[in-house]
Structure formats: structure tokens, C-alpha cells
C-alpha positions in Angstrom: -0.2 0.1 -0.1 2.6 2.4 0.9 4.7 1.6 -2.4 1.6 2.2 -4.6 0.6 5.4 -2.9 3.7 6.9 -3.4 4.0 6.0 -6.9 0.2 7.9 -7.3 2.0 11.0 -5.4 4.5 11.0 -7.8 2.8 10.6 -11.1 -0.6 12.6 -10.3 1.1 16.0 -10.5 2.7 14.9 -14.1 -0.6 13.8 -15.4 -2.3 16.5 -14.0 0.7 19.2 -15.1 0.6 20.7 -11.8 2.8 21.5 -9.2 4.3 18.8 -7.0 2.9 17.8 -3.6 3.3 19.3 -0.5 5.0 17.8 2.5 1.7 16.5 4.1 0.7 15.0 0.7 4.2 13.2 0.7 3.7 12.1 4.2 0.4 10.1 3.5 2.4 7.0 2.2 4.0 7.0 5.4 0.8 7.7 7.3 -0.7 4.8 5.6 2.3 2.6 6.7 1.8 3.4 10.2 -2.1 2.3 10.1 -1.1 -0.8 8.2 1.8 -1.5 11.3 -1.1 -0.9 13.5 -3.6 -3.7 11.8 -0.9 -6.4 11.4 0.4 -5.5 15.1 -3.5 -6.6 16.5 -3.3 -9.9 14.4 -0.1 -10.6 15.9 -0.6 -9.1 19.6 -4.5 -9.3 19.4 -4.7 -9.2 23.8 -2.0 -6.6 24.0 -3.4 -4.2 21.1 -7.2 -5.0 21.3 -8.5 -2.2 19.2 -5.3 -1.6 16.9 -7.2 -3.0 13.6 -9.7 -0.2 14.2 -7.4 2.5 15.0 -5.1 1.5 11.8 -8.2 0.9 9.3 -9.3 4.6 10.3 -5.7 6.1 9.9 -5.5 4.4 6.5 -8.9 5.7 5.5 -8.5 9.0 6.4 -4.7 9.0 4.2 -6.1 7.5 1.0 -9.5 10.2 1.4 -6.9 13.0 1.7 -5.1 11.7 -1.2 -8.1 11.2 -3.3 -9.2 14.5 -2.6 -5.7 16.0 -3.3 -5.9 14.0 -6.6 -9.4 15.6 -7.3 -8.3 18.7 -6.9 -5.2 18.6 -9.0 -7.5 17.2 -11.7 -10.2 19.8 -11.5 -7.0 22.6 -11.9 -5.2 20.9 -14.7 -4.0 22.8 -17.4 -5.9 21.0 -20.3 -7.2 18.0 -20.0 -5.6 15.6 -17.6 -4.6 12.7 -18.6 -6.6 9.5 -18.3 -4.3 7.6 -16.2 -5.4 9.8 -13.7 -9.0 8.3 -13.3 -7.4 4.9 -13.3 -5.7 6.3 -9.7 -8.8 7.8 -8.5 -10.8 4.6 -8.9 -7.9 2.6 -7.3 -8.0 4.3 -4.5 -11.9 4.2 -4.2 -11.6 0.8 -4.5 -8.9 0.6 -1.7 -11.3 3.0 0.4 -14.5 0.3 -0.3 -12.1 -2.7 0.8 -11.4 -1.4 3.9 -14.8 -0.1 4.9 -15.9 -3.9 3.9 -13.6 -5.4 6.4 -15.0 -2.6 9.3 -18.8 -3.3 8.2 -17.8 -7.2 8.9 -17.0 -6.6 12.1 -20.3 -5.0 13.0 -22.0 -7.8 10.8 -20.8 -11.3 11.9 -22.8 -13.0 10.0 -21.5 -11.5 7.0 -17.7 -11.3 8.2 -16.7 -13.9 5.6 -18.4 -12.9 2.2 -17.1 -8.9 2.9 -13.6 -10.4 3.5 -13.8 -11.9 0.2 -15.1 -8.5 -1.4 -12.2 -7.0 0.5 -9.9 -9.2 -1.0 -10.7 -9.0 -4.5 -11.3 -5.1 -3.9 -8.0 -4.8 -2.5 -6.1 -7.0 -5.4 -7.6 -6.4 -8.7 -9.2 -3.2 -7.6 -6.8 -1.0 -5.7 -3.3 -2.8 -7.1 -4.5 -4.2 -10.2 -6.6 -1.0 -11.8 -3.2 0.9 -10.2 -0.9 -1.3 -12.0 -2.5 -1.2 -15.5 -2.9 2.3 -15.7 0.8 2.4 -15.0 1.9 0.3 -17.3 0.3 1.8 -20.2 2.2 5.1 -19.4 5.6 3.6 -17.9 6.2 0.9 -21.2 6.2 3.7 -23.8 8.5 6.2 -21.4 10.7 3.0 -21.0 10.8 2.0 -25.0 10.9 5.7 -25.5 8.7 5.6 -28.0 5.4 6.8 -27.5 1.8 5.1 -28.0 0.1 7.6 -29.8 -3.5 5.9 -29.0 -2.9 5.2 -25.2 -4.9 8.4 -24.0 -7.9 7.5 -26.0 -7.6 3.4 -25.1 -7.5 4.4 -21.2 -10.5 6.8 -21.6 -12.5 4.1 -23.1 -11.4 1.0 -21.4 -11.3 2.6 -17.7 -15.1 1.6 -17.5 -14.6 -2.2 -18.5 -12.0 -2.7 -15.8 -14.1 -1.2 -12.8 -17.1 -3.2 -14.2 -15.1 -6.5 -14.6 -13.5 -5.6 -11.3 -16.6 -5.0 -9.6 -18.3 -8.0 -10.8 -15.6 -10.6 -9.8 -15.6 -9.0 -6.3 -19.1 -9.2 -6.1 -19.4 -12.4 -7.2 -16.7 -13.6 -5.2 -18.6 -12.8 -2.0 -22.4 -13.7 -3.0 -22.6 -15.5 -6.4 -19.4 -17.5 -7.4 -20.9 -18.5 -10.9 -21.0 -15.0 -12.1 -17.2 -14.7 -11.8 -16.8 -15.3 -16.0 -18.7 -12.2 -16.7 -16.0 -9.8 -15.0 -13.3 -11.7 -16.5 -14.5 -11.3 -19.8 -14.8 -7.8 -19.2 -11.5 -7.4 -17.8 -10.4 -9.0 -21.1 -11.5 -5.8 -22.8 -8.7 -3.5 -22.0 -6.1 -6.4 -21.7 -6.6 -7.1 -25.1 -6.3 -3.7 -26.1 -3.1 -3.2 -24.3 -1.5 -6.6 -25.8 -2.4 -5.6 -29.1 -1.1 -2.0 -29.0 2.4 -3.2 -27.4 2.7 -6.0 -29.9 2.4 -3.8 -32.7 4.6 -1.2 -31.2 7.3 -2.5 -29.0 7.3 -6.5 -29.8 11.1 -5.4 -30.2 11.6 -4.3 -26.8 9.5 -6.5 -24.8 11.3 -10.1 -25.9 14.8 -8.7 -25.4 17.0 -10.4 -22.7 18.1 -7.1 -20.9 16.0 -4.1 -19.7 12.8 -2.7 -18.3 10.3 -3.2 -21.1 10.4 -7.1 -20.9 9.7 -7.1 -17.2 6.4 -4.7 -17.5 5.2 -6.9 -20.3 5.6 -9.7 -18.3 3.6 -7.9 -15.7 0.6 -7.4 -17.6 1.2 -11.3 -19.2 1.0 -12.3 -15.0 -2.4 -10.4 -14.8 -3.7 -12.7 -17.6 -2.2 -15.7 -15.9 -4.1 -14.7 -12.6 -7.3 -14.3 -13.9 -7.4 -17.6 -15.4 -6.0 -19.4 -12.5 -8.6 -17.2 -10.4 -11.1 -18.3 -12.6 -10.1 -21.9 -12.2 -10.0 -21.7 -8.7 -13.2 -20.5 -8.4 -15.3 -23.2 -10.6 -13.0 -26.5 -10.6 -9.8 -26.3 -9.0 -10.1 -25.4 -5.3 -6.5 -26.2 -4.2 -5.3 -23.4 -6.9 -3.6 -20.3 -5.3 -4.4 -17.5 -7.2 -3.3 -14.9 -4.7 0.0 -16.7 -4.9 0.1 -16.2 -8.9 -0.5 -12.7 -8.3 1.8 -11.7 -6.1 4.9 -13.6 -7.8 3.5 -13.5 -11.4 2.3 -9.9 -11.7 3.7 -7.8 -8.9 6.9 -9.0 -8.7 7.8 -8.3 -12.3 6.0 -5.1 -12.2 7.8 -3.8 -9.0 11.4 -5.0 -10.4 10.4 -3.2 -13.9 9.2 -0.4 -12.5 12.2 0.1 -9.8 14.7 -0.4 -12.8 13.3 2.5 -14.7 12.1 4.7 -11.7 15.2 4.5 -9.1 17.6 6.3 -10.9 15.3 9.2 -11.3 14.9 9.0 -8.0 18.1 9.1 -6.6 19.1 12.1 -9.1 15.9 14.2 -10.0 16.3 16.3 -13.1 17.6 16.4 -15.7 18.4 12.9 -17.4 22.3 12.3 -18.0 24.6 9.2 -19.0 24.5 8.5 -15.1 20.9 7.6 -15.6 21.2 5.4 -18.9 23.9 3.7 -16.7 22.0 2.8 -13.8 18.8 1.4 -16.2 21.3 -0.4 -17.8 22.7 -2.0 -14.7 19.3 -2.5 -13.4 17.7 -4.0 -16.4 20.3 -6.4 -16.8 18.9 -10.2 -16.9 15.1 -8.2 -17.0 13.9 -10.4 -19.6 15.2 -14.0 -17.9 14.1 -12.9 -14.4 10.5 -11.9 -15.8 10.2 -15.5 -17.2 11.5 -16.7 -13.8 8.8 -14.9 -12.1 5.9 -16.2 -14.6 7.3 -19.4 -14.3 7.0 -19.4 -10.6 3.8 -17.6 -10.3 2.3 -20.3 -12.3 3.9 -23.3 -10.8 2.7 -21.8 -7.1 -0.8 -21.2 -8.7 -1.4 -24.6 -9.8 0.1 -26.2 -6.0 3.7 -26.5 -6.6 5.7 -24.8 -3.8 8.9 -25.0 -6.0 7.8 -21.9 -7.5 8.2 -20.0 -4.6 11.9 -21.0 -4.8 12.1 -19.5 -8.2 10.8 -16.3 -7.1 13.0 -15.9 -4.4 16.0 -16.5 -6.7 14.4 -13.9 -9.2 14.1 -11.5 -6.5 17.3 -12.1 -4.7 18.9 -11.6 -8.1 17.4 -8.1 -8.3 18.4 -7.1 -4.9 21.8 -7.8 -5.7 22.0 -5.7 -8.6 20.3 -2.6 -6.7 23.2 -3.1 -3.9 25.7 -3.4 -6.9 24.2 -0.5 -8.1 25.6 1.9 -5.5 29.3 0.4 -6.0 29.2 -0.2 -9.8 27.5 3.0 -10.8 28.4 5.8 -8.3 25.3 7.3 -6.8 
């Protein structure tokens, strides 16, 4: 949550063509992290901190609501029409807000707690994380490939409604009517197919490389598709499948490593791009395509019930962490 909120704080002013965030806005991801720590502490020490989950949830709601209000203000004051990715971020934060509210309501209505937990889980993963990631991927990969996608804004504007409808239907069906989940999957397939079609037409040469950021970002999109397939099979025929593990390994890990390999040099040295930034990105992107394949293979294996996939994920994550640490020594910061 703090990682995604920090990314939103970073990108929203760019998308709205507005000034950067103030000190309070920059602190919101850390405030949300504090709320998350309190919630986690309750589950670890429920007798010592009996009300920590309520306090933590309230802090998270305040942080998310404040960030959402700030983004809405920037959107309304934008110079010209803001980029549609901003609307994807607003919807994603709304999903997180509803997901946390669902958990709190579940404590008040014990008979509905299990179903509201399922609603929370799907709005959190496919809603907050998924919609944010799909929006970011569509603007980040053209940036990493250094070739624009001329239709990205139009496509994102048209496809947001399908992404929202698909996510909400899957979340509600998981909670109350599982047999309707396939409708949500089909709706989500509309924006996914549009993204894949555009990327194969414009960036095929970049996404099939052994090294670089683009292969990791493309793998994240493929991992999202794999998660939907395994999740649908889990809902109907294979209860032992683990779509959450697939979501983490095949989708989140390629997304995070790919995004960090491109953005970390910018965060370390903001401002004008220099040969140092190019060298740092080349270093972090080394083996990016191979690492993405390992993540996808590990995600599929764990999702199908083979625990060895976790070892593949740990290996791929470990190599990236080593590369990141070596960045500070090889490419002088």
C-alpha cells in the first residue's frame, strides 16, 4: 500500500500538469504505512493491542481519503485535459477505501464477515493494486521504450469502465454469487486485449529482449492474465489452486522490479537525464527478460499447487536485490 500510494503521489502532478505535492501529501504513504503496521500488530498481539485494527483502519481511510481529495483538486485545476491515467488512480483509491470499509462493516455484521472479507480481498488486489498497475503500465512502458503510444490516452479513457465493471463484478461474485465471476473476467479481457494488441504492434522488439525494463513490464501484464485464468479455474473447478500467490509472483514482482529498474535512477537523481541515468538503468535492467520469465514460471507453478515456484520467485527477487545493492558501488550514486 505505501509503495503504490507513493507512486500515485509521484505521478499525479505529472498527469495533471500541476505543481508537485506538498509536505503533508508526501507523508501520506508513510501515514498509511503506520495504519498498516497497527492492523498487522493487532493480528500478531490481539490481547496487547485489542483496538489496533480499528485505529489502523481509520488511519488508512484518512490517508487514502486525503490523497484522493488532493488528486481530485489537481484534476479539476489541471492545465488542459488531464491524462486519463489519473482517473485510473482515483478509481483504484476508491476501491481501497471500499475494501477497508468492508472489513470494518464485517466486524459490525458477523454473519457477513466471511463474504465481506472476500469482497475486501478482491477489491484490494484486482481493484486497488490491479487498476493502479494497469494504468501505470500503459504510460510507463512507452516511456521505458522511448517511443510513444499515440492512442494510449484514448484507449485508457474508453477502457476504464470495463476495468471497473469487471473488477466490481468479480469482487461481488466472489462474495455472494461465484458463478457470475466469468462475466467480470470477460469484461476485464477487453482492456487487457487492447493493451496487448497495442504493445505487440509498437513494442515487440523491446518486450522480447533478454535485458531491459520493457520485458519485465510486459511480463507483469501477462502475469495479470495468468492470474485471472488461475483465479477462474479456482472459482469453478480447482479449489486447491492459489491465484493470490500467482498474483504476487507473476504479476506484482515483474511489475515492481521493472518499475524500480526504470524509476529508481530518477528518484536517486531527480532532474535532467544524464549518461549516469542511462548506465544505472542498463545495470538494473540486466537480465530483466530472463528474470521476468522466472517470475512467470514460478507464479504458474505456485498457483497450480507446486511450492517449488516460491524458490524460483526468491531466486529472481534475490538477483534483483543484489543488482540494486551493486548499483551503489558500480554506478556511483
